[in-house]
C-alpha positions as CSV (number, residue, x, y, z in Angstrom):
1,X,74.9,86.5,89.5
2,X,77.1,88.0,92.1
3,X,77.8,91.1,90.1
4,X,74.2,92.3,90.6
5,X,74.9,92.8,94.3
6,X,76.2,95.9,96.0
7,X,74.9,98.4,93.4
8,X,75.9,101.2,93.0
9,X,79.5,100.4,93.6
10,X,81.0,102.2,96.6
11,X,84.1,103.3,94.7
12,X,82.1,105.8,92.6
13,X,81.6,107.9,95.7
14,X,85.4,108.9,95.5
15,X,84.9,110.8,92.3
16,X,83.4,114.1,91.2
17,X,80.1,113.2,89.6
18,X,79.0,115.4,86.7
19,X,75.3,116.1,86.1
20,X,74.5,115.9,82.4
21,X,71.3,116.2,80.4
22,X,72.1,113.4,78.0
23,X,72.9,110.5,80.4
24,X,69.7,108.7,79.1
25,X,69.5,107.1,82.6
26,X,72.3,104.8,81.5
27,X,75.7,106.7,81.5
28,X,77.4,108.1,84.6
29,X,80.0,110.9,84.1
30,X,82.8,111.7,86.5
31,X,85.5,114.4,86.2
32,X,89.0,113.1,87.1
33,X,92.2,114.9,87.8
34,X,94.1,116.0,84.7
35,X,91.0,117.3,82.9
36,X,89.5,114.0,82.0
37,X,85.9,112.8,81.9
38,X,85.2,109.2,82.7
39,X,82.0,107.9,81.2
40,X,80.7,104.7,82.9
41,X,78.1,102.1,81.9
42,X,77.6,100.5,85.3
43,X,74.3,98.9,84.6
44,X,75.7,96.1,82.3
45,X,78.0,93.3,83.3
46,X,81.0,94.7,81.6
47,X,80.9,97.9,83.7
48,X,82.9,99.5,81.0
49,X,84.5,103.0,81.3
50,X,85.6,105.2,78.4
51,X,87.3,108.6,78.6
52,X,87.1,112.1,77.1
53,X,90.5,113.8,77.4
54,X,90.2,117.6,77.2
55,X,92.9,119.5,75.3
56,X,93.3,123.1,74.1
57,X,90.3,123.6,71.8
58,X,90.2,119.9,70.9
59,X,89.7,116.6,72.7
60,X,90.4,112.8,72.4
61,X,87.8,110.1,73.1
62,X,89.2,106.8,74.1
63,X,86.6,104.2,73.1
64,X,82.9,104.6,72.4
65,X,81.2,102.2,74.8
66,X,78.9,99.3,74.2
67,X,76.5,100.8,71.7
68,X,73.5,100.0,73.9
69,X,72.7,103.7,74.1
70,X,73.9,106.5,71.8
71,X,76.7,108.6,73.1
72,X,77.1,111.4,70.5
73,X,74.7,113.8,72.4
74,X,76.5,113.2,75.6
75,X,80.0,113.8,74.1
76,X,78.7,117.0,72.4
77,X,77.3,118.2,75.7
78,X,80.6,117.7,77.4
79,X,82.5,119.4,74.7
80,X,80.2,122.3,74.7
81,X,80.6,122.6,78.5
82,X,84.3,123.1,77.9
83,X,83.9,125.5,75.0
84,X,85.1,123.1,72.4
85,X,83.4,123.3,69.0
86,X,81.7,120.0,68.2
87,X,82.8,119.8,64.6
88,X,84.4,116.5,63.9
89,X,87.9,117.8,63.3
90,X,88.1,118.8,67.0
91,X,87.6,115.3,68.3
92,X,90.1,112.4,67.8
93,X,88.6,109.0,68.5
94,X,90.7,106.0,69.3
95,X,90.1,102.4,70.5
96,X,92.2,100.6,73.1
97,X,91.2,97.4,71.3
98,X,88.5,96.0,69.1
99,X,86.3,94.1,71.6
100,X,82.6,95.0,71.4
101,X,82.3,96.8,74.7
102,X,84.8,99.4,73.5
103,X,83.6,99.9,69.9
104,X,79.8,99.9,70.1
105,X,79.4,103.5,68.9
106,X,82.4,103.7,66.6
107,X,80.3,104.1,63.5
108,X,79.0,107.4,64.8
109,X,82.6,108.9,65.0
110,X,84.3,107.2,62.1
111,X,87.1,107.2,61.1
112,X,88.4,105.8,64.4
113,X,92.0,105.3,65.2
114,X,92.9,101.7,65.9
115,X,96.1,99.7,66.3
116,X,97.4,98.5,63.0
117,X,96.6,94.8,63.5
118,X,94.7,92.3,61.3
119,X,92.2,91.5,64.0
120,X,91.2,95.2,64.6
121,X,91.0,95.8,60.8
122,X,88.8,92.8,60.2
123,X,86.4,93.6,63.1
124,X,86.1,97.2,61.8
125,X,85.4,96.0,58.2
126,X,82.6,93.5,59.2
127,X,81.3,94.7,62.6
128,X,79.9,92.2,65.0
129,X,76.6,90.4,65.4
130,X,74.6,89.7,68.6
131,X,75.6,86.1,68.3
132,X,79.3,86.9,68.0
133,X,79.3,88.7,71.4
134,X,77.9,85.6,73.1
135,X,75.6,85.9,76.1
136,X,76.3,89.6,76.8
137,X,72.7,90.7,75.9
138,X,70.9,88.2,78.2
139,X,68.7,89.9,80.7
140,X,70.8,88.8,83.7
141,X,73.7,90.9,82.3
142,X,71.7,94.1,83.1
143,X,71.2,95.5,86.6
144,X,67.6,96.7,86.0
145,X,66.6,94.9,82.9
146,X,66.9,96.4,79.4
147,X,66.9,100.1,79.0
148,X,63.6,101.5,77.6
149,X,63.5,101.2,73.8
150,X,66.4,98.7,73.6
151,X,65.8,95.4,71.8
152,X,68.6,92.9,72.6
153,X,67.8,90.9,69.5
154,X,68.7,93.9,67.4
155,X,72.1,94.5,69.1
156,X,75.1,94.5,66.9
157,X,78.3,96.6,66.3
158,X,78.2,98.4,62.9
159,X,81.2,98.3,60.7
160,X,83.4,101.4,60.9
161,X,86.2,103.1,59.0
162,X,89.6,103.3,60.6
163,X,92.9,105.1,60.7
164,X,95.7,102.7,61.7
165,X,98.1,103.8,64.4
166,X,101.5,102.4,65.5
167,X,103.5,102.0,68.7
168,X,105.0,105.3,69.8
169,X,102.7,107.5,67.8
170,X,102.0,110.8,69.5
171,X,98.8,112.9,69.4
172,X,99.1,116.6,70.2
173,X,96.0,118.1,71.9
174,X,97.6,121.5,72.1
175,X,98.3,121.6,75.9
176,X,99.0,117.9,76.3
177,X,100.6,115.0,74.3
178,X,99.2,111.5,74.2
179,X,101.5,108.6,73.3
180,X,100.4,105.2,72.0
181,X,102.0,102.2,73.7
182,X,101.3,98.8,72.1
183,X,100.5,96.4,74.9
184,X,99.4,93.0,73.5
185,X,98.4,90.0,75.7
186,X,94.7,90.6,76.3
187,X,94.4,90.6,72.5
188,X,97.0,91.3,69.8
189,X,95.8,94.9,68.9
190,X,95.6,96.2,72.5
191,X,97.1,99.6,73.2
192,X,97.4,101.9,76.1
193,X,97.6,105.7,76.0
194,X,100.1,107.7,78.1
195,X,99.4,111.3,78.8
196,X,103.0,112.6,79.1
197,X,101.9,116.0,80.4
198,X,99.8,114.7,83.4
199,X,101.4,111.3,84.0
200,X,98.2,109.4,83.3
201,X,98.2,105.9,81.8
202,X,94.9,104.9,80.2
203,X,95.1,101.2,80.7
204,X,92.3,99.9,78.5
205,X,92.0,96.2,79.5
206,X,95.6,95.7,80.3
207,X,94.9,96.5,84.0
208,X,91.9,97.1,86.1
209,X,90.5,95.8,89.4
210,X,88.6,92.8,88.2
211,X,89.0,89.7,86.0
212,X,92.1,90.0,83.7
213,X,91.7,87.8,80.6
214,X,94.8,86.3,78.9
215,X,93.1,83.2,77.5
216,X,91.1,84.2,74.5
217,X,91.5,82.1,71.3
218,X,88.8,82.7,68.8
219,X,88.0,84.9,65.8
220,X,86.0,87.5,67.7
221,X,88.2,88.2,70.7
222,X,91.5,87.3,69.1
223,X,94.3,85.2,70.6
224,X,95.5,86.2,74.0
225,X,99.0,85.4,75.2
226,X,100.0,85.5,78.8
227,X,103.7,86.0,78.0
228,X,102.9,89.0,75.9
229,X,100.6,90.2,78.7
230,X,103.5,89.9,81.3
231,X,105.9,91.7,78.9
232,X,103.4,94.5,78.3
233,X,102.9,95.0,82.1
234,X,106.7,95.0,82.6
235,X,107.1,97.5,79.8
236,X,104.8,100.1,81.2
237,X,106.1,99.5,84.7
238,X,109.7,100.1,83.5
239,X,108.9,103.1,81.2
240,X,106.6,105.1,83.3
241,X,107.3,107.2,86.5
242,X,106.1,105.9,89.9
243,X,103.7,108.9,90.3
244,X,101.7,107.7,87.3
245,X,98.0,107.3,87.8
246,X,96.2,104.5,86.0
247,X,92.7,105.3,84.5
248,X,91.0,101.9,84.0
249,X,88.4,100.8,81.4
250,X,86.4,98.6,83.8
251,X,85.2,98.8,87.3
252,X,87.0,101.3,89.6
253,X,88.1,104.3,87.6
254,X,91.6,104.9,89.0
255,X,94.5,102.9,90.5
256,X,98.2,103.5,91.0
257,X,101.7,102.3,90.2
258,X,101.8,100.0,93.2
259,X,98.9,98.1,91.8
260,X,100.6,97.9,88.4
261,X,103.6,96.3,90.1
262,X,101.3,93.9,92.0
263,X,99.5,92.7,88.8
264,X,102.8,92.3,86.9
265,X,104.3,90.2,89.7
266,X,101.0,88.1,89.9
267,X,101.1,87.5,86.1
268,X,104.6,86.0,86.5
269,X,103.4,83.9,89.4
270,X,100.7,82.5,87.2
271,X,103.1,81.7,84.4
272,X,105.4,80.0,86.9
273,X,102.5,77.9,88.2
274,X,101.3,76.9,84.8
275,X,104.9,75.9,83.9
276,X,104.9,73.5,86.8
277,X,106.9,75.5,89.4
278,X,106.0,75.5,93.1
279,X,104.4,78.8,93.8
280,X,101.7,78.1,96.3
281,X,99.0,79.2,93.9
282,X,95.9,77.1,93.1
283,X,93.8,77.4,90.0
284,X,90.1,77.5,90.1
285,X,87.5,76.9,87.4
286,X,85.7,79.7,85.7
287,X,82.2,80.6,86.7
288,X,79.6,79.0,84.4
289,X,77.4,81.0,82.1
290,X,79.8,83.5,80.7
291,X,82.4,82.0,78.5
292,X,83.3,84.6,75.7
293,X,83.1,81.8,73.1
294,X,85.4,79.5,75.1
295,X,82.8,77.1,76.5
296,X,84.8,74.0,75.4
297,X,88.1,75.3,76.7
298,X,87.5,76.7,80.1
299,X,90.4,78.7,81.6
300,X,92.2,78.4,84.8
301,X,91.4,81.3,87.2
302,X,93.8,82.6,89.9
303,X,92.5,84.9,92.6
304,X,94.6,87.8,93.9
305,X,92.2,89.8,96.1
306,X,91.1,92.9,94.1
307,X,91.8,91.2,90.8
308,X,92.0,87.7,89.2
309,X,93.8,86.3,86.2
310,X,92.3,84.0,83.6
311,X,94.7,81.9,81.5
312,X,94.7,78.8,79.2
313,X,95.6,75.7,81.2
314,X,99.1,74.3,80.9
315,X,102.0,75.8,79.0
316,X,101.2,78.6,76.6
317,X,103.3,79.0,73.5
318,X,105.6,82.1,73.8
319,X,105.7,84.4,70.8
């Protein structure tokens, strides 16, 4: 698979790498502007990032990673480095959405804040099995094979307790406020977090430099909607200042407002193309072997340089 090439990614060299004792040879930690730690899992296909946002004597953890390796010792190490007591009341944990690569260690930190949506609540109640996450635990999804002591046949996401959150809800970390923005489209429960103090948007899977998925339609990943996705992109583009920095949950850690505008415009182009308008775009087929439960309904793929957009073929019902 092409993703196995060019490792480690060149873009990591732009960021301030943090040496930690509890990386387990799996996690990479980077300190970002605005007093944020990005924790990356670059050795698995998802290349997921999650974020520890430092406040005044407290912190917020956005997502808990894949659950391939335990993260609690690492989070405690980072909190202790910043003089924050590791008792549970000093750490607020929230998910950008309920997909497995963002919730794997939720059970360690429960209750976890999630968007108040039936899909998120159902996944939390039942967890996920290895079979339900598809081919994600196959050996070709790992840069260097399986980590020592990891048995892919035992992989699953434990059920976890939740606290529902709503659009516009604000979390006060003492010296910064974090606002929930409901951004459906990738899946119905998706949210972004906006740091109103430092002008940082934590994008989750709304936007990153890679494959953007609008096409899901199954009980595990939920139902995507490209019109909702477009509207969510336009909402954050309209609401946020142009100096906003976007901290992304996959691949390169940071992008900017110009890229947000580019992705929003591209999403509209894809919609126009699928509705039969002349745009000059040409759809491609999805690469084989990684279908997220959509093997019988392969999406159209549109390439836009640093990112691509996956959508269901033809007209998509607007909500």
